[in-house]
N, C-alpha and C positions, 0 to 999 in steps of 0.2 A: 451436296457438298462432298468432295472427295475426302479420303482418309487424311491425306497430308494437310489439306486446307482446314479440316475439322480440328486436327491437332494444333495447327498454328493458331487457330481462333481461340482454342482453350488456353494456350500458353500466353497469348496476348492479353487475355482477360485475367488469367490467374497465373502470373509469373512466379514460380517457386523461389526465384532468386532475387526478387525485387526488394525484399526486406532482409537485411543482414543482421539485425539485432533481435535477440530472442524475445524481448518484451517481458510480460509478466510470466514468470515460470509456473504459476498456478493455472495458466490457461493451456489450451491445446498446443502441442509442439510437434515439430517434425520428428520422424523416427531416429533412433540412436544409430550411430555408425559403430559397428563392432570394433572393439579395441580402443576406440577414441575416448580418452579420459577414464578408462576402466580401472587403472591402478589407483587413481584418486577416489573414484566411486567406491571400490571395494575396501579401500583403507578407511574411509569414513563409515561405511557400513559396520566394519569390525569395531570401530570406536563406539558407535551407537550401541552395539550389542554389549560391549564392556560396561557402558554407562548403565544399561538396564540391569546387568548382573551385579555391578558394584556401585550403587548410587552414591555412596559416601565418598567415592574417589573424585576429587575435583579435576575437571579437565575442560579445555577449550580447544578449538581447532581453527586453522587458517588455511585458505587456499589462495595461491598466487597464480596470476595469469594475466598476460597482456590483454588489452582491449581486443575483443573478438576471439579469444581463446576458448570460449565455451563455458564460462563460469555460470551464466544464467541457465543454460541448457542443463548443466550438471545439477543445479538446484532442482530443476524440473524433474530430472530422473530420480533424485532422492525423495522428492515429494510424492511422486508416483509410487515409489517403492515403500513409502511409509505405511501404506495400508495393506500391502500384500506380503510384507517381510515376515520371516519366521518369528521375529521379535518386533511386533508393530510399535510404532512410535508416533507421537503427535508432531506437528511442525507449525512454525510461524515464519512467514517471509516478511522481513522488516526493511523498509527503505529508511534512509537517514532522517533523523529529526532535524528541525530547524532551530527551535527555541530550546536551548540547553536547560533553561529554568523549568521546562515541562518534560524533561527527558523521560522520567519513569512513568509519568502519566501517559505519554505517547507510547512507551513500550507496553504498558498495560492495555491501552486501547487497541493497539495493533495485534497483540497476542489474542485477546478475546475476540477481536474481529475475525482473525484467521480461524480460530477454533470454532466459531459459530457459523461458518459458511460451509456449504457443500462444494466440492471441487470435481469429484468424479462424475462423468456423464451419467445422468439419470439417477444419481444418488438422492435419497430422501433425507438422509441424516448427516449431521456434521460430526466433527471430532468431539466437540463439546457434548453432543447428544450421547456419544458413547460413554463418556464419564458420568453424565447425569443419569443415564440409564443404569449403569452399574451401581451408583449410589442409591437410586430408587429401589432396585431389586434387593440390595442389602438391608435397607431400612424396612421394607415391607415384610421381608422374612423375619427380621428381628421383632417387629411389631406383632406379626402373626404368632410367633413363638410365645411372646409375652401374653397375648390374648387367648392362646390356645385355638387359633383359627387355622386348621389344617387346609381348608379350602383356599384361602388367600396364599398360604405358603406354597401350595402346589402350583397355583396359577403363576406366582412370581418366578418360581424355579424354571418354568417353561421358557422364560425369556433369557436365560443365562447365555445362550449361544448367540443371541441377537439383542443385546441390552437396549439399544435405542428404541426398539419397537414398543417397549413398555410405556414410553412417555405419552403416547396417544391412546392408551387404553384406560378405561374407567374402572379402577379397582376399589375406590372408596367414594362414598357419597360426597356431594358438594360441601355439605356442612362439616365434613370431617377433614377437609383439606388443611385448614388452619391447625387443627390438632396434630395432624401428621407432620406439618412443618415444625411445630414446637417439639414434638417427640424426637424428630430427626436431629434438630439442633442440639437438644440435650445429649443425645447419643454420640454425635460427632465431637462435641466439645468435651465430653467425658473421656472420649478415646484419645483426644489430643488437645490439650489446653492451649497450645500455641495458635490454634486456628482463630482467625478474625471472626468474632461473633456475627457481625452484620453481614459479612461475606457468606457465612454458612446459612444465615436466615434467607438471604436473597437467592442463593443457589438452590435451596430446597423449594422455594416458591417457583423457581424455574422448573424444577423436577415435578412438582405435584399439581401445579395450577397453570394450565395452558394459557389462560387469559392474561397472565402476568409475565409471559416470557419476553415480550418486546420491552416492557419497562425494566424488567430484571436485567436484560442484556445491556441497556444503557447505563444502569447503575454499576454493573460489573465492569464496564469499560472505563469507569472512573468519572463519568459525566456528573456535573453538578445538576442533578435532576430537579424538576419543578416541585413546588410544595404539594400539589395534588398527587403526583407520582410518589413522593416520599410517604404520604399517608397511605396510598394504595399498597406500597411495599412494606410499610411499617418500619421505616429507617429514619435516622436522624438527618437533619438538613445540613448539607455540606457548604452552603453558600457563605457561611461565616468563617470558613477555614482559610488560612493564609496559603499562598502558593507552596511554601515549604511543608506545611501540614498536609496538603493534598499530595505532594510528592511522597511524603512518608506513608500516607495511607495507601498509595498505589503500590509501594513496596510490600506493605503488609498483606494486601490482597494477592499480589503475586506469590508471596511466601505461602499463603494458605492454599492457593492453587497448586503450588509445588508439592505441598504435603499430600494432597489428594491424588495427584498424578503418581506420586511415589507409592502411595498406599495401594493404588489399583494397577501398578506396574506398567505405566505408559510414560516413558520419558518424553520431554518436550525438546525438540531440536529447534533452536532459534537461528535462522539464517539471516545474517546482516549483509546486505548487498549495497553496491555503489557507495562505499564509504569514502570515496574521493570527495564527496559533497560535504564532509566534515572539514571545516577550514580553520576555525579559531581555537585557541587554547581551551576555552570554556567547553566547547563541544567535545573536544577530544578527552578532556578530563571526565565529562559526564559519561562518555562511552566507556572509558576505563572502569568507572564505578559500576556500570551495567555488567561488564564482563566479570568483574569480581563478584557481584551479586549473583549472577547466573551460574558461574563456575564453582565458586568456593562457599558461598553462603547457602545456596540451595542444593538439593540432592537430585531432583528429577529433571533439571534443565541443563542444556549443553549449548553454549554459543559457538556458531561456526561463522567466521568472518571471511569475506571475499575481497581481496585487494588486487589492484593492478600491481605487478611485480615492481615496477619502477617507483610507484607511490609508497609501497611498503619499505623499500630500501632508503628512499630519499626523504620520506616524511614521517610515516607512522612509527617505524622502528626506532627513530631518533626521538620522537616526541612521547611515545609511550613510556611509562615508568617500568622499572625492572620486572615487577610482578606481571603486568599485562603482556609485555614483550615475551617474558619467559613462558607464560601460559600458551601463547600462540606458537612459539618456537618448538614446544614439546610435541606438537602435532601439526607440523607445517608441511604442505605438499604443493607441488608445482603442476600446472596443467601443461602438457606437451602439445605441440602442433600436430597436424596431419601429415602422414607420409603419403607417397604417391597413391598407393592402394586405397588408403582411407579417403583421400581427396576425391578419387573417382567414385567411391562408394557413397560419399556425401552427396555428390551430384546425382547419382543414380537414384538414391532414395527420395530426393526432392522432386525429381522428374516423375517418379512413380507415384508420389502423393498427388501431384497435380493431374496426372493422366490416369488416375485410378479407373479400372474397368475399360480403358480405351486400348484397343489392340494396336501395337506398333511393330515395325519390322525389327527393331532392336531396342533393348531396354535402355540404351543411351540415346535413342532417337529424341530430338532431331540433330544431335551432335554426330551420331554415327548413322549412316556413312556420310562422308563429305567434309566433315569438320574435325575429324579425330586428330589429324596432325596439329591443327591449331590448338585444340584442347590440350594435347600432351605438351606442346611447347609452353602453354600458359602455366602448366603445373610442373614445370621442370625443376623447380626448387625442391630441395630434399625435404624440407619441412615448411609448412605454412599453417597459419591459424585458420580455423574454419571460416571466419569472416572474409579472409583474403580469397579463399577458394570460392566462396559464394559471390563475391564481387566480380571475380574474373569470369565465372560462369555466367553471371548476369550480362556482362559486356558481350560475351560471345553469343549468348542467346539473342540479344538485341540485334546483333549482326545477322544471325540466321533468319530472324523473323522480319527484319526491316531492311536488310541489305545496306545497313549504314551503321557507323560506330555509335555507341551509346554515350552521348555527350549531355550531361545534365549540370546545371549550375547549382551551387550550394543552396540558393533560394528554392529551387525546385525540389531538391533532396529534402530540405527542411519542411517544405509545404506538405510533401507526401508523408513525412515522419509525423508531423503534427496531426494530420487527418487520421492516420492509423491509431494514434494514441487517443484522440477524441472518440473514435469508434470503440476502441477497447474499453475505455472508461464508461461509455454509455451502456455497453453490453453488460459490464460487470460493475455497475455503479456502486453497489453495496460494498464492494471491496475497497472503496476509497471513501471512508467516512468524512464527515464535515471537518475541516481543518483550517482554522483562521490564519495560521502561519503560511500555509501554501497559497491561500487566496491572496494574502498580502504580498507574497513573492511574485505572483502572477501580475498583480496590479502594478507593482513597482517596475517590473520588466516592461509592461505595456506603456506606462506613462513616461518612463525614462527614454523610450525609443520612438517618439513621434517624429516623423520626418519634417524637414524644414518647411515644406509647403502645407503642413497640417494647419487647420484653423485655430488650434490652441496648442500651448506647450505648458507643461507643469515643471517648475523648477524648485530647487531647495527642499526636496522631499526628505522629511525626517520622521522617525518613529519615536513617539513619546515613551519614555521609560516609566516604570512604576509597576504596581501590583494589580492593575486592572485585568480582568479576564478577557476583555476584548482587545483588539489591536486598533490603535489610533495613529494615523499618518496625517501629516500636514505638509502643505507646500503652497506655492503661488501659481495660479493660472494666469498665463500671459496671452492676451488677445491683441490683434492688430489695433493700434491707436487707442489702447486702453491701458489704464493703470493696472498693475498686477493685482489679482484678486486672491486674497487668502482663502485657502480651501482645505477642508478637513475630510478625512475618510475614516469612518468607523466600520471595522470588519468584525462581525459578531457571529459566533456559532454556539452561543450558550443556550441552555434549556431553562435555567432558573429565572423566574420573573425579576428578581432583584438585579441580576447581572445584566439582563436585557435592558431594564430600566436605566441602569448606570450608563450603558453605552449610548442610549438615546439622549440622556441628560448631558452627556459630554458633547454631543452634537448641538444641542440647544444652547449650551453655554458658549460654544465656539461661535455660533451665529449671533447671539445676543451681544457678545463682547466686540464683534466686528460687523457692523451693520452692512458692509458691502460684501461680506463673505459668502462662500458656497460651502455646502456640506453634503456628503453622500453616505447613507447608511447601507452597508452591503451585508447581506445575510444569505447563507446557504439555505435554499428553500426547504431542505429536509429537516431543518431545525424548526420545531413548531413555533408559530407566532399566533397565539390564541386570540380570538376576537372576544368582545364583551359578551356576557358579563364576567367571564373568567379573568381576563386581563384588562379590565375596564380602565384602570389607572394608566397602564402602559399604552393602551390605545389612545388615551387622551394626551399623553406625552408625545406620541408619534404625530398626532394631529398638530400639536404646537410646533414640532420640528418642521413639518411640512408647511405650515403657515409662515414660518420664518424664512422659507425659501429652500429648505433642504429637500433632497429627493431620496427615494429608496430603490435599491436593486435587490430584489429577492430572486436569487439565481435558481431557476428550476432545472429539471432533468435535461432539458435541451441546452441550456446555457452554462450551467455549472461545470460540465465536463470539459468545456473549452478552457476555462480558467485552470482547472486541475491539470489538463493536458499540457498547457504552456509551461507550468512548473515542472511537470514530469519530463518534458523535452529538455529543459535546462539541466535537470539532474542527469539525464542520459548523455547529454553532450559533455558535461563535466566528468562523467565516468568514461568517456572515450567510446561510447557505444554507438555512435553514428558516423559512418564513413561511406565513401563511394569511389569507384574507379576514376582516376584522373584528378580527384580532389583530395583524397586521403581522409584523415580524421577531421571531422567538422569541429571547429573551435568555437569558443563562446562569442568571439567577435562576429562570427557568421550569424549566430542567433540574433544578435543585436541588430545587424543589418537586415536580416529577414523580418524581424518584428517591425522594424521601421517601414519596410517597403511592401510587405504583404499583409500583415495582421492589422486590420482596422475594423470599424463598425460595419462597413459595407461587405467585406469578405466574411466576417464573423459577427453575426448579429448579436452575439453575447456581449459585445462592447458598444452596440449602437446607442443604447440609452445613455450610457456613460459619456460617449462622445457628444451627443446632442446637448446634454446638460452643461458640460464643461466648455463647449464652444459657444454657448448662448451668451449674449451680452447681459441678459438679466439673470437674476438669481433664480 
């Protein structure tokens, strides 16, 4: 294969301009363009340093930029810098919550989930491990001093330059772990009585007992853990708490985390992205309370919100109260577009990434020579957003490679976008913890958009209100020449046996009260569903549910990402993050048409069992 044909083959397989949305900023990204967004980047870095030096000073920040202006790329730069900065900081990347009634539980879950994952290539330890390691070293030194053990003291001191490394070393015998947890709990609570006792207890079990780290993480995320795990961690059962009590406890745990982050000098920067997906007054009020909590109540946490400029002006600035609006206005910055030089550099760096180690006649090849005039005409605007540059480069590259204009329908654009998100979620599945609200949103999007020729249609979909920990949707399945069939959908991501039992009982009651009804129990497969004898009573309930005609969908690692990706696609569209040449920004009505025409059980087997059950004449 000649050099030119080889390069063309590479670019056809790995087009660096095919994706114009940055995706998850915690994942790998394209290189930075010198000067692009630098003023905002350095301004935020200065603010983070001030927060570290003056933790009592309340502050928040907002970044404005149109869709495609590089907001997500900027977050990626800040995340990368967090570990190598002269003043290291922790970060959490937060997409919008759906259920305002669980806002603080969602915030806690996402913060702990961010902190307990590794992001740097080849990294062995997480941000949370750094904090846990520092605490472990401090307590071991204190215990060694009290016991007069110079040997343990010296060994612990050796890890001060790399605190996480201590977590996997055996300093104390197995029988002494519980004693060390009790000793550490007493020490920390004496040092600061505002710490949540259960939080400290579970955190120290994470520090000193490797066998308890998975269970400890679930509890720290605010999960209503099962009775056996509660005994394992020696914590009280949360299952009897009301939603408002769970929200309050989530704030108390976040407050305790803040105290320890402040104590060990690591501020937490909370990045809120795609806020265009907050629609109703209840959601915006909850977000305001989060901003107040993070910026004014806590000392080591700093919220940074990213808005489209037009949404800030027309929606958020008007709906926020004076406090929230004022906090953001105090540190408000705008992302500028690319000038001609930066546009060319953006194209050059993307080509360089795709053609790494491939020798070319020009660093702008295949645009130079032969297409440079067209390229410069395409970039003749004084300023363009990065996404506009990428879209235009994509069109020109398609012409170079295929000798034809790049014409894609919105459906093709969305199909590619959905596939990319499915793959991203599958690769980083742990970054997307079980979430019944997102599964519910995916289900409604799918059921609401079945085409006319489909074998079934679901109408009158409503979500029951109440304090249940699961989501219950009901509607009517319409089949040809059949009376409408009442159908219920139970969506459950709970860990505690009583909550799981309550969801299944809801399905049983629905089927018993409507002899002709259907019911589907949907569960993220990562949420344990224990067999007998542990959950003997719940398995008996499930058997009754199945005997009455219900079915189960346990979404595994192959199928669950499709559901979560469909929800993520809707979020990205509402944030204006998907566009293409000749089409412009993809709107929500395009997503509905795409879902109707492309997404079904044949194309995406994640929905095949659901289709088969709803389309069948029998229960």
